[in-house]
N, C-alpha and C positions, 0 to 999 in steps of 0.2 A: 677504253670506255668503261669507267667504273660506275656503279650505281649512283644516281644523282641524290645528294642529301639536299632536300629543299629547304632546310633551314640554314645550311652553311655554305652552299655553293650556287652560283648561277648556272643556267644550262649552257652558257657559251663555253665555259671550260671543258665541258664533257660532250661537246659536239663532235660527231664522227668526222674523220677527214674525207676528202673527195676520193672517189675509187681510183686507186694508182694503177698504172700498168705492171708494176712489180718487176720490170726488166732492168738489166743493166743500161747505164747511160749510153747512147750511141757513141762510138769512139770518135767520129768526126766531130760531134758536138762538144765532146770533152777536150779535143784538141783546140778548138776555137776558144773555149773557156780558159784553157791553160795558157795560151798565147796571150791573152788579155789580162792574166792574173797579176801582173805587175803594175796594172793601172790601179792606182789607189783612189781615184776620184769617183764620182758618180755622175750619171746622166743629168742634164738639166731637168727641172721639174717638167713633167709631160713628155720627156723624151728628147734625144738629140735628133739631128736631121737624118743620119743614117738609119736609126732605128725607126723613125716615122716614116721614111721612104719605104722601108721594108714592110711595115704594117700596111701602108697604102696598097702595095703591090699584092700582098696577101688578100686584102678585101677585093681588089679589082678582079683577081681571079675567081671570086665567088659572086660576082654581080653586085658588089657593093663598092662602087668607086667613091674616092674622096680625096681631097687635097690634104696635104700635111697639116694645114691650119684647122682641119676639122677632125683631128685625131689626137689622142693623148695616150701616153703609155705610163703605167704605174706598176709598183710591185705587188701585183695580185689584184684579182677582181673584187674582193672585199674592200679594198682601199678605194677603188673607183666607184662602187655602189655607196659607200660612206659619203664620198665627195658629191656624187649626184643627188643623194637624198638631202644633204645638207644645203645644197644649192637651189634645189626645187622647193623645199618645205612641204609642210602638210602631212597628211597621212599616207600611208603606204598600203597597197593591195597586193597580195601574193596568192598563188594558187594553193589549194590544199590537196595532196602534199606538195611540198616544194623543197628545194636544196636547204639543207639544214641551217645554213648561215644567213639566209635571206631576212628572216624576221629579227633575229638577234641584232643585225647591225643596225636596223632601223630603230630599235628600242634603246640601243646604246646612245643614240643621239636624242633620246626623249620623245621620239616619234611613235605613234600608234601604228601597229601593223595588224592588218585584218586579212584573214584566210577567206578565200572564195572557192568553193567546191569546183572540182574538174568534172568533165563527163565520164561516164562509165568506161568509155572505150579508149581513153587516153589521159595523160597527165601533162603538166608543165603549163597548160593554157587554161584559164578559167571557163566555165560554162557561160555563154553570153548572157543568158537570162538571169543566171545567179549573180553576174557581175553587176548588171543593171539594178537588181533588187538591193544588192549590198551598198552600192554607191548612194542610191536614193535613201535608204534607211539611215546611213551614216549622216548624210546631209540633214536629213529631218531631225536628227538627234544633235545637230550643232557640230558634226564632223567636217573635215575639210580633206577628202581624198584627192591627191593630186598625181600620184605615181603608181603605175602598175608595173610590176616586174613579172616576166614570164619567160618561158624556155620552150622552143619548138622541139628541141632534142634534150630530153628531160633527165635529170637526177631529182628524185630517185626512181621514177617508174621505168626508165629506160625505153620510153615510148617516143615516137615522132607524130607530131600533131598534123592531121590532114589539112591541106590548104582551105577547104571549104569551112571547117570549123574555126580556123585561124581568122579567115576573113570576117566570119560574123562576130567573133569577139572583138576584133579590131574596129569594126564598126560601132559596136556598143561602147568602146573605150573612148573612141574619138567623140561620139555623140555626147559624152559625159565630160569632155574636155580633159581627159587624163593624158599625161605624158607616159610613154611606155619605154621600159628599158628591156631589151631583148638579150638574154644570156645566152650566148651561142658557143659556149665553152665545148659543147659535146657534138657540134655539127659535123666535124670531121671524123667522128667515130661511128657514123652510120653503118650498120652491118651489111646491108645490101642496097648500095647506092643506086643500082640500076632500077630497083623496083620500088624504091622509097622516094617519094616526092617530099624534099625538105625546102620550104620557102621561108625566107626571112621576113619578119613583119616590116623591115626597113625597105624591102622591095615593094610592099603595098602601100606603106605610109612613110615616104622618105623625109617628110618634114616633121614627123611627130615621134620617130623612134631613135634611141641611142642603142647602138649595139655594142655590148661588152663581151669579150672573149678572153678567158684566162688560158694562157698557153699550156698550163698544167694538163689541159684536156686531151691534147694530142702531140704537142710539139716540145715541151720542156718537162724535166722532172719537177715535182711539186716543191722541192727545196730550192729551186731557182725561180723565185716568185717574178712573174712578169705577166701583165695583161693589158689588152688594148681597148680603147673605147673610140667608136666611130660616132660622131655628132651629126644631127640633122643638118641640112643645107638651109640657108636663109638667116635672117636677122636673129630670130629666136635661137636657133642653133648656135650662132656665133656668141650670143650673150650667155647661153648655158655653158658652152666651152671655156669662156672666160671666167665664169664663176667657179667652174670645177678646178681649173688651174689655180685660182685663189685659195681653195680649200686644200689642194695638193701641196701648195706652198706653205700653207700654215702647218701642215702635218710634216713638211720635209719629206714627202713621199716620192723619193727618187730611186730609180733602178741602179744597182751597183754596176760599174763599167764592165766587169767581166761577164756578169749576167746579160747586160745589154748586148754584147757582142755575140753571145750565143743565141740570144732571142732574135737578133737581126739575121743571123745565119739561118736559124730555123724557119722565120717568117719568109725568107727568100725561096724556100723549098727547093734546095738542090736534090739531085737524084737519091743521095744517101738518106736524106730526111723523108722523102716521099715513099721510098721503099720500106723504111722502118715503120712509118705510120700505116701504111697498108698491110704489112705483115703482122703488126700489133692488133689491128681491127680484126683481120681474119682469125687470129688466135683466140682472142677474147670472145668473138662472135661464136666460134665453135664451142667453147667451154660454157659460155652463157646458155646456149641452146640445150646443152646437156644437163645443165643444173635446172634449167627451167623444166625439162622432161621429168627429172627425178622428183621435183617439188609438186608438180601437177598430178603425176602418177600416183602420189601419196594422198591426193584428195585436196590439197591446198589450192587457192586461186592465184593466178599470176598471168599478167598480160605477156605474150612473147616478147623477149627484150630485142629491140630493134636498134639500139645505139648504146654507147657507153661500155662499161665494164662491170655491170651490175644487174640485178633484177629485184623486183619488189613482190613480195609474197604476202597474201592474205590468208591466215590460218584459221579463219573463223569455222570452216567445216570440220576442223579438228579440235574444236572447242571441249568436247567431252574429255579427250586425252589430256589436254592441257589443264583442265580443271582438276582431273584426278592427280596430276602431278603438282598441284599447288600454284599453277600459273594463272593468274587472274588479270593481268594488264600487260602492255607492251614492254614495260620495263622488266618485268619478271620473264618475258619471253625472250628478251634480249640477252638476259643474264644465262638463261638456260641454253639457248643455242650457241651462244659464245663459248660456254664450257664444253658442250657436248660436240660441237664441230672443231674446236680448236682455232676458231678465226673470228674476227669481229662480225657480228650480226646486229646491225643498229636497229632498234625498235622504231615503228613508225611514229611514235610521239616526237622523235627527233626531227621529223619532217612536217610537223604541223598536224598529223592525224591525231585523233583522240587517243588518250592513254588507254581507254577500255578496249580499243580495237586491236586484235592480235596481228599486227603487220610487222614486216621486217624487210630490210634491204640487205641482200647478200651480194658481196663483191667477188668478182672472179679471179683476182690476182692470187689470193691464198690458196686457190685450187691448182695453180700451176706448179707449185712446189714450195719448199721451204726456204729457199735462197734465190738470189737473182740468177746465179749460174744455172740452178736447175730449171727455172722458169724460162731462161733463154732457149733452152732445148726445144721448147715448143714453137719457136720461130723457125727452127731448122727442120722439124719433123714434118713429113707429109701427112701424119695422122696423129696430132698431139694428144687425142684422147686415149691412145694406146700407150703412151709413155707411163711407166710404173708410178711416178709421182702424182700424175694427173688422175690415173685410174684409181689409185688409193684413195685420194681426196674425194673424188666423185663416188666412190663405194661408201665412204664414210657418210657423205652427205645423204645419199640414198637410204642408208641404213637407219640413220636418225629420223628421217621423215617417214619411213616405213613403219617404224616403231610407233610413231604417233598415229598413223593411219590404223594400224592394228588395234591399238588402245582405243581409239575413238569408235571403232566397230564394236569392240567389246563393251563399251560403256553406253553405247546408244540405248535409248529407251525403246522397249519393244512396241511395235505397231500393231 
């Protein structure tokens, strides 16, 4: 992520990647891919029968049943969202902040994307009153909002939306006639599933919600692109499914056969896959909690991460120290922290927050060590925070933020 030149480059090329787990590929998964490597073909558009059956089983186990004729598979969630946006038409509404690629994909189609503020206690789902105000204002100005994209397990804020807030937002969206796309890429990375209630919008509104899940969230390496879409039941859902398949056909958006084999294996969730997912979630949850403690102890603001492999920090309380270092916006904060920490630190402007707001997303994979082999040690360690590579990375993070805290206190105006 280099600094964006507003005159020479668009923001899409400089968008931050999804938070990776940073670990070696599961050997059983590699073996499945290798066994299919001699297949030179690709899946049919929308996915072959074995892959669709595996995707349906994956949804069934999460309370989201669907027949294969209501499911599609494509090479990554961005492709599916492009197809859905093209099929539905109209303007797109997204939360602020939101995943870095949600707004650019709409604009690439010539559609307008509008950010709607999220509540103070969570991200990924717009505030219901702000949603109503935004929709009505857009329509009064001649706009045509049709699609709301949201996420109950969120990138970038690493929060899980409470069911009561989700219900209020869905009521508002339905009242305004919006179709909803629920990005559930991170639902299987919840840090404490026993004490966290994650409810899919499709469970509340089965006839109005399309669920999109990128397998890079928990099941596949990001370099093996595959994602599923589950469409609503009924005539409208059938028509949307058909239109999406038309767009995917026009794009020739098919999953390569070896990747499809690995995806079907992962979606079927054999013991090796479920054990790796659980171990990965535990590891990143421990490191995310330690990173959150370091950031908050220095005076920054951050919600406790409850999903994913990242956290989202607001450095507004450290503004005096940032100003003293010549850091006046989120891009300059990104440049500063990326250089000082030796790891990517994407500014909040990448996720739809204002450029003036000093916010940043920090990912946990770089804190596990410099190589996949070093990071894998965390899976086997009873206390990964005591591993030398993890301790060194967390010490560096703590030191950088403590310097900002100390400088902020030094530059504070006397009261």
